[in-house]
N, C-alpha and C positions, 0 to 999 in steps of 0.2 A: 632758307632759314625759317624756323618756326618760332613760337613764343608770342606772348601777348603782353605788350608793354603796359597798356592801360590797366589791365586786370592785375598785373603784378602790384601796381600801386594801390588800387582800390582794394584788392584782396587782403593786403597787409593791414590796412586801416580798419576795414570792417571786422577783421579777426580780433584786433585789439579791443574794439568797441564791444564786441560780443562777450569778451571776457571781463569787461569792467565791473559788472555786478558781482560775479563770484571770484574776482581776482584775489589771490592770496588767502582763500578759504582752504584750510587744511583739515578741518573737521568735516569728514565726508558725510556724516549723518546730517549735519546742519546744511551742507551743500545740497544733499539729496532732498531734504525736506523743503528747502526754500526755493531752489532753482530748477531742479530736474523734473520734467524734461525741459531743456533749454531750446527755445525755438526762435527767439529774437532778443533784443536788447533789454537789459534789466537794471534795477537800481542796486547799489551796494548796501544792502540792509543787514548783512551779517558782520562784516568787518568795517572799520572806520577809516581805512586808508584813503578812500575816495569819497568820503562823506559829503553829501550835498549834490553830488553829480547826478544827472538825469540820464535815463536810457538813451543810448546813441552817442553819448560823450565818450571820450578816450580816457585811458588810464594815464598816469604820469609818464609811462613809457611811450604811449602813443603821442602824448604831447611833445616829447622830445623828437619823435619821428616827424611830427608836423612842423616843429621848429626848424629841423634840418631842411625840410621842404621850403620853408620861408627864406632861410638863409641862402639856399641855392638860387631861388627865384630872384631875390633882391640883388644878389651879387653876380648874376648871370653865370653861375657855375659854382663849384665847390672850392672854397679857399680855407685852408686849415686855420690860419690866424683869424680870419673873419668869422668862421664857425665858432671858434673859441670865444671870441668877443660877443657874438650873438647869444651863445649859450649862457655865458656868464651874466649878461645883462638881463636875460629872461629869468634865470633861477635865483638871482639876488632879490627879485621881487615876486617870485612865484608863490602862490598861496596854496598850491596843491602839495602832495606828499614829496618830501625830500628823502630819497633813499641814501644808503651809506656811500655809494659811489658819488652821488651828487654832492653830499656834504664834504667829502674828502677833496674832491676836485675843486670845489669852491674855495676851501681853505687854502689850497695850494696856489690857485690863481690870485686870490686876495693877498697872499704873502709875497707875491711877485715872482713866483716860479715861472720859468719859461714854458710856453705852450707845449713843447715837445716832452716836458718832464712833469707836467702838472696833473696828469690823469691819475685816477685812483688805482689801487691795487686790486680792484674788484675782478672776480672771475665769473661774473654773471653774464649769461647769454645776451641779455638785453642790450648791452653796449654794441654788439655786432648786428643784432636782428632788426634794428630800427632804420635800415638803409633803403627803404622802398623809394624814396625820392632820388637817391643816388642812382639806383638801378634804372629808374624811369629817365632821368636826365641824360645819363651816359649810355643809354641802350645801344647805340650804334658805335660806341667807342669803348671797347672792353678794357683797354689798358687804363683809361681814365676812370672807368667804373671801379676797377680794382684799387687804383690809387686813392680815390675819394673814399671808398668803403673802409679801407684800412686807416686812413688819416682821421676820418670822423670818429671812428672807434677809439683811436689812441688818445684823443683829446680828453675823454672822460674815463677810459678803461685802458690804462697804460700797462697792459699785461700781454705778453706774447700770445698766450693761448686764445685770448678774446680777439685780438687783431687777426690772428690766423683763422678764427671762426668767420670773420667778415670775408676773408679771402675765400673760404670754403663756400659761403653762400653765393658769392659772385661766380665761382666756377660752376656751381650747380645751375645757376641761371643761364650761363653760357652753354652748358650741355643741353638744357631744355631748348634754347634757341637753335641749337644744332639738330633738333628733332628727337632727342631722347625722352623717354617716359620718366616720370619722377624718380622711381627707384634706381633706374639706370643712371640718371643724372647725379644722384647722391653718390653712387659708386665711382662715377667718373671724377666728381669733385674730390672724393676721398683719395684718389690716386695722384693728385697733384704732388709735386716733389718739394714744395716749399715749406712744409710743416716741420717745425722743430719740436713743438710742445703739444700740438693738437693731435691726439690719437684718432684721427678722422676715420680711418678704415675700421678700427676696432669698434668705435661707437656706432658707426653706420650699420655694421653687421650685427651688433647687439640689438639694435632696434628692429632690423629686418627679421631677425630670428624670432622675435616676439609678435610677428604679424598676425598669428592666429589667436592671440590673447586679447581679451577685451582691453581697450586702451586705458580705462580707469584703473584696472588691475595692473597692467603692465607699467604704467607711469608710477603707480604706487610702489611697485617693486624697484624701479629705477631710482625713484626719489622725486617728490613734487617740488622741491625747493629750487631756488634761483640759480645755484651754481651750475656751470656748464656740464659738469660731470653727470648731472641728472637730466638737464633740459635737452641737451644735444641728442642722446639716444632716444629720448621721448619723442622728439620731432621726427626722427627717422622711423620710429614705430608707427606714428600717426600717418606718415606718408605711405609706409608699406601696407598698412591695414586699410586706409581710406583714400589712397591716392587717386582713385578713379571717381571720387565723389567729394567735391569741394565743400558742400554744405555739411555733409556728415562728418568730414574731418574737423571742421571748425567747431561743431557741436561737441564732438567727442573730446576735443582739447579743452573746451570751456568746462565741460562736466567732469574733467579729471582732476580739477582743483590745483592748488598751489600757484606757482608762477605761470599761469596759463597765458598771460598777456605777452611775456617775452617769447614763449613758444609760438604763440599765435602770429606775432609779427613776421616770424620766419616762415611758418607754415602757410599763411595766407599769401605771402610773397611768392613762394615756390609754386604752390598749386594754382594761384591766379595766373602766373606766367605760363603755366602749362595749359590750363583749360580755357581761359578767356572770360570775357565779361558775362557771357550768357549763363554761366553757372552760379553767379553771385545773386542770391535772392534779391528781387527788386525792393522788398521792404527793408532789407539791410542797407541798400544804397540810399533809398529815400529817407530812411530814419537816421542816417549818420549825421551827427551834429556838425562835423567838419566838411560836409558835402560841398558847400559853396567854395571853400578854400581849395578843395581838390579839383573842382570844376575849372578853376582858373589855371590849373597846372596841367591839365590833360585835354587832349583834343578828342577823346573818345565820344562818339555821338550818343551812346547810351547814357554816359555820365552827364552829358551836357543838356539833357532834356529839361 
C-alpha cells in the first residue's frame, strides 16, 4: 500500500491557508496586481469576506475542516449527530463569514429539523472537500472513511451530488493508497458505480483534456465560482497539469481566483496523499496558524518538530 496519511491532512490545510488572501477574488486584474506571484501566505486585502485575518490563517471553509478535526478528536471518531451539534454550536457564535449553505443549515437546525434533513441545498464543492480529518482518522478503515465523509457532508450539504463528490474523493484516496498516480486515481474514482447525479467521468475527462492549458485560463473557461459544475473539473485540470509538483499545483490554484479554497482543500488532500510531507514547503508548515492543532492530531515527525 502507498499513500501518505499525514501529508493528506497537512496538504489540505496549507492549501486552504494559501488561498485565504485571494479567496473569492474574481477580478483577475486585481488578483494579478495584488497577489501574483503567490509564494506564501497573504492577507485578504481585496475582498472583505475574511477581513482581519492574518497570513497563515484559514478561510471559513478551512475553519469547518478544522472543526471537523476537533469533533472527531473529542468524540474518538466521527458521529453524525455529534458533528451536527458541534457544527451548530460553533457557527451560532462564529464571527467569520457565513456562506449561504451555513445560513440555511443553521435555520433548519434552529427550527428543529432532523439532522438527516437539515442540510442546505447547496451544490458547492466545499461541503465535500473539507474531509481531511476523516481521511486521516479512518486511513486504515476505508468503509468507515466513506461513511464518515458522506455523513459529514450531508449535515450541511443535503444534496446527492455533493455527497457523491465526498465519495469520489475517498475513492481517489483509496486508489492512491493502492499505488496509483493522481490522474489514474481520478479515473479509478470516477469509475465507481455508486454515482446517480455526479457526472464524475465526464468532469474528470474534461479537466484532463485541458492539461496543456494554463490553469488560470482553463479554470476561467470552466468557471471560477463555487458550484461543483465549475470546481470539480477545475481540480481535475490542476491535478492533470501539476500533479507531479505539489507546490506548483497549490500556487496555480490560488492564482486562478474564485473559490480557490474549496478547490484547494481537495487538491491539497489528493496531492498530499500521493507525494508525502517532503513536498510541502517548510515555510507553509511553520507559518500555518493551525499548526499546533494539527500537531496534536498527527504523529508525523516533520509536523511535530
